[in-house]
N, C-alpha and C positions, 0 to 999 in steps of 0.2 A: 838328445836322442839322435841316433844315426839314421840315415836314409835306408829304407828297407827295400831289398830286391824281391819283388813279388813274382809269383808264377801262377799258371792256371790253377794249380793245386791249393795255394794258400791265399789267393787274392781276397776271397770273401771274408776270411778270418782277419786278414790284415786291415781291411777297411770297415770292420764291424763296430769299432768303439771310438768315440770321440770324433774330432774333426780330422779328416784325412784328405790329403791332396794326392791323387793317383796320377802319375805322369806316364802316359802312354807314349813310348818313344822307340827309336831304332838306331842302331850304330851308324848307319849311312846317312842319317837325317841331319842336315846342317843346322836348321833352327833348333833341333833337339840338343845339339852340342852347345848352342848359345844359351839355352835356358837352364842347362844343368848347373852352372856355377851360381845362377840366381837362386835356384832351389836350395843349393847347399848353404848359401848365405841365410836364406829364410829359415832353414833347419837349424843353423847354429844360433840364430837370434830368437826364434820363436818355438824351438823344439819342444818346450814343455806344454805349449798350447795346441800345436798342430803336428801331425805325423806325415812325413813324405814317403810315398811308396812309388817305386819305379817299376814299370812293366814293359819288357821288351816285346813289341808286337810281333816280331818275326818268330820268336821262340814260344810265344803264348797267344796264338791266333784265336783260340776259343774264347778267352776273356775279352779280347779286342772286339771280336764279332758280337759277343753278348751285349756290349755297351755301344755298338754301332760306330766304332771309331774308324773313320774314313781318312782323316788327315792327321798328321802328327807334326809337332807335338800336340796332343790333346790332354788337358788337365781336367780331371773330373773330381769335384769336391764332394766328399761324403761326410755326413754327420750321423753317427751311430748306424752306419750301414745304408742310409738313404741318400740318394743323389740330391744335393742342394744347389749345385752350380756346375758350369762347364765353361772352359776357356779353350779355344782352338787357336793354335799358332803361338808364336813368340810374343811375350808381353814383358815389359820392364818390371823390375822388382816392386816399384810403388803400386802398380796396377794389381799385381798378385796379392800384395799385402792388404790392399783395400778389399778384395774379394774375401780373403781369409778373415779380416776383421769384421766383415758383415755377418759372418756365421759363427763368431766366437760367443 
């Protein structure tokens, strides 16, 4: 499964089924650039178990505000549309896989 680019318009739909990691990010954010290849690796290895959705907070301020995103990157973990976990800031791949595995 490929990483999905979400917007204010489709965010609820994209996070409504299964386990979803929503990455709230911005183009100017250094740690966001560091976590991007980590999420791509997780997507290529675990893509059938988890869906990765990226939301640019500059272009989609409504959704970022709705979820109280103050710092980026913020990863919000949804299971069938409900928030089950949240990680703020850069984390290594192993730490993110652990959070994902806790909710599978």
